[in-house]
Structure formats: structure tokens, C-alpha cells
C-alpha positions as CSV (number, residue, x, y, z in Angstrom):
1,M,83.4,109.8,96.2
2,S,86.5,111.7,97.8
3,E,89.0,112.5,95.7
4,L,92.9,110.6,96.3
5,K,95.3,113.2,97.4
6,I,98.8,111.6,96.9
7,T,101.5,113.9,98.4
8,P,105.3,114.3,96.6
9,E,106.8,112.1,99.2
10,E,104.2,109.7,98.8
11,V,105.2,109.8,95.0
12,A,108.7,109.4,95.4
13,A,107.9,106.6,98.0
14,V,106.3,104.6,95.4
15,K,108.8,105.5,92.8
16,E,111.8,104.1,95.1
17,L,109.7,100.9,95.5
18,A,109.3,100.4,92.1
19,E,113.3,101.3,91.7
20,V,113.6,98.7,94.3
21,A,111.4,96.0,92.8
22,F,113.2,96.3,89.1
23,A,116.7,95.9,90.7
24,L,115.5,92.6,92.7
25,K,113.8,91.2,89.2
26,K,116.8,92.1,87.4
27,G,119.1,90.2,90.0
28,G,117.1,87.6,90.4
29,T,116.2,87.9,93.3
30,L,112.4,88.8,93.5
31,G,112.0,85.8,91.8
32,I,113.5,83.8,94.8
33,L,111.1,86.3,97.7
34,K,107.9,85.1,95.5
35,A,109.1,81.4,95.7
36,M,109.6,81.9,99.0
37,T,106.4,83.9,99.8
38,E,104.3,81.0,97.7
39,N,106.3,78.0,99.3
40,G,107.3,79.6,102.5
41,D,105.2,76.8,105.3
42,K,107.0,74.0,102.7
43,L,110.5,75.9,102.8
44,L,110.3,75.8,106.5
45,E,109.5,72.1,107.3
46,T,111.9,71.1,104.5
47,V,114.4,72.8,106.5
48,A,113.7,71.7,110.0
49,E,113.5,69.0,108.6
50,E,117.3,68.4,107.7
51,K,119.6,67.7,110.5
52,A,122.9,69.6,108.4
53,V,120.8,72.4,107.7
54,L,120.2,72.4,112.0
55,R,123.9,71.5,112.7
56,L,125.0,73.9,110.4
57,A,123.0,76.6,112.3
58,G,124.0,75.4,115.5
59,I,127.7,75.8,114.7
60,G,126.8,79.2,113.6
61,N,125.5,80.5,116.4
62,A,128.5,79.4,118.5
63,A,130.8,80.8,116.2
64,L,128.9,84.4,116.2
65,E,129.3,84.0,120.3
66,P,132.2,85.3,120.3
67,V,131.9,88.1,117.6
68,R,129.4,89.5,119.6
69,E,131.7,90.2,122.6
70,I,134.5,92.0,120.4
71,G,135.0,95.4,121.8
72,P,134.5,98.3,119.5
73,E,138.4,99.0,119.3
74,E,138.9,96.1,118.5
75,V,136.8,95.7,115.6
76,E,139.1,98.0,112.7
77,E,142.2,96.0,113.8
78,I,140.5,92.8,113.1
79,Q,139.2,93.5,109.4
80,V,142.3,95.5,108.7
81,N,144.4,91.9,109.7
82,T,141.6,89.9,108.4
83,E,142.1,91.4,104.8
84,E,145.5,91.2,104.5
85,L,145.6,87.5,105.8
86,V,143.3,86.3,103.6
87,G,144.9,88.4,100.7
88,A,148.0,86.7,101.5
89,L,146.3,83.3,102.1
90,L,144.5,83.4,98.9
91,K,148.0,84.2,97.1
92,A,149.5,81.7,98.4
93,L,147.2,79.1,97.9
94,A,147.0,80.4,94.2
95,R,150.8,78.9,93.9
96,T,150.6,76.3,95.5
97,N,149.6,73.1,94.3
98,P,148.7,70.1,97.0
99,K,149.3,67.8,94.6
100,E,152.7,69.0,93.7
101,V,154.2,69.6,97.4
102,P,157.3,68.0,98.0
103,R,157.9,65.9,101.1
104,V,160.2,67.2,103.3
105,G,161.9,65.6,105.3
106,M,164.2,67.1,108.9
107,T,167.1,68.1,106.5
108,A,165.2,69.5,103.9
109,A,163.0,71.2,107.2
110,L,166.4,73.0,108.2
111,G,167.1,74.3,105.0
112,Y,163.8,75.7,104.2
113,L,165.0,77.6,107.5
114,R,167.2,79.9,105.5
115,D,164.9,81.4,103.2
116,E,163.3,84.5,104.1
117,D,159.5,83.6,102.8
118,V,159.4,80.8,105.3
119,Q,161.1,82.6,108.2
120,K,158.4,85.2,107.5
121,G,155.8,83.0,107.7
122,L,156.9,80.9,110.5
123,G,157.5,84.4,112.7
124,F,153.8,84.8,111.7
125,L,152.5,81.7,112.8
126,L,155.0,81.9,116.1
127,V,153.4,85.0,116.8
128,L,149.9,83.7,115.9
129,A,150.1,80.7,118.6
130,K,152.0,83.0,121.1
131,N,148.4,84.8,121.3
132,L,146.1,82.5,121.2
133,G,147.9,80.6,123.9
134,A,147.2,83.5,125.7
135,A,143.9,83.9,124.6
136,L,143.1,80.8,126.2
137,N,144.5,81.2,129.4
138,G,142.2,84.4,129.8
139,K,145.9,86.8,129.1
140,L,144.1,88.1,126.4
């Protein structure tokens, strides 16, 4: 019978594997992975039969196609702008109750135009609309 020889690198790999397994168990992911492994065929059948999941996958794939075409030079700008915009939208949503928004006629709308925050928001929307139109017209 030959003697088992384990290198220090292999010991380190087994230790790292045990740490990963412990982290997955602690986070609850290990149980999910185990269930997926044990019931993989049934899970795939269920997903394949669910039309909503298939539709979502099709929409998701269509939405990702333009992302694949983004040049590396644009990624950082998009990331910064997305963080800024989503942050502002979340703050605005936190302070805007849709059930309490007043009805606004033409006169009140003109009154809102005197507010510098409304002016900034409209300015953003108008610049976005201009750039969106340019992109739709193939100019960007």
C-alpha cells in the first residue's frame, strides 16, 4: 500500500474549500445548491414549463444586448451617472407619496416652473430627451 502524500498547496486548497463550504452553509446558499443538485431535473422542467420565466428570460436577453455593445470608455460614465440618478430617484421617491400628489392644471404648472428644483429636474429630463432622440436617430 502506498503512502498518501499531500503537498502544502493541496492542504491550503482543502482548507480554503472548507472555508467556502462553511460560508455557503452559514449564508444558507449551501442548502439551496444541495436542493438544486438533488432536484435539478425537476427544477429545469418547472422552469421550462413556466411561460412567465421564459418570457422574462427573453426580455432579459433583449435588454442585455445593448449592454454588450457598450464601449469600455462609456462604462465608467454610465456607472457614475446611474449611481447619481438612482440615488436621486430613491431620495425623491422617499419624499413623494403618490396618494398625496395634488392635481395640477396649467396655471399651477407654470407656477412650479419658478421653483429651482423643478427647473433642475425639467432641465435633466429635457437633456435626457435630447440625447435619447439623438441616440434613436443614430447620432450617438
